[in-house]
N, C-alpha and C positions, 0 to 999 in steps of 0.2 A: 624345612630347617629354619629355625629362628635366627634373625640377623642380630648381631651384637653391636653396640655402639662403642665397645671398648677400644681404646687407642685411636678413635676418630675424633678429629676436631669439629666441634659444633660451629655453626654460623648463627650469630645472634643479631637481633636489632635491639640496641640499648635505648631505654627510655628513662625518664626521671626517677621512677620508683620501681624499676625492674627491667626485665628483658624478655623478648619473645624469641623463641627458638625458630629459626628459619630453615635450618638443616640439622638433623639430630647428630649428636655426638656426646662424648663424656667429658670433654674439656675444651677450653679455649687457650690461646697462647698470649702471654703478656706482651703488649706492644713495646715495652721498654727492654725487658730482660730476656724475652724468649722462653721464659719459664712456663711449663704447662700448669693450668689452673683448673682443677676439677670444677664442674659447674656448681656443685653444692658448696664450694668454698669461694665462689666469685662474689666479692663485695665491692670492688672498685672498678669504675669504667667512666668513660667520657661520652655523654650524649652527643656533644658537638662533633667530636672526632670519630665516634663510633668505634672505640677500641677499648679493650679490657686491660686491667693492671693487676699485678700480683699482690700489691700492698699499697697503703696510703703513701709511702715513701716513693714508690715507683710512679704513682699518679702525679705526685708533686714534681718529680723529675721531668715527666712528659709535658706538664703544663708550664713549668717555670724554668726548665732547663737544669743542667747539673750544677 
């Protein structure tokens, strides 16, 4: 039987120009909003904090506060 990554959160290592998958999955969870972000839609993250964000606005909230 093939294993599916559907509904499983991936674990990633965030780098300046991309990310590396450490544990397979189909999404990550935004560190600010808790929103699920499909890996193919992931565009914003913090290398320093090693956390993903659902949008540029959420990234700004995490870095600069609300």
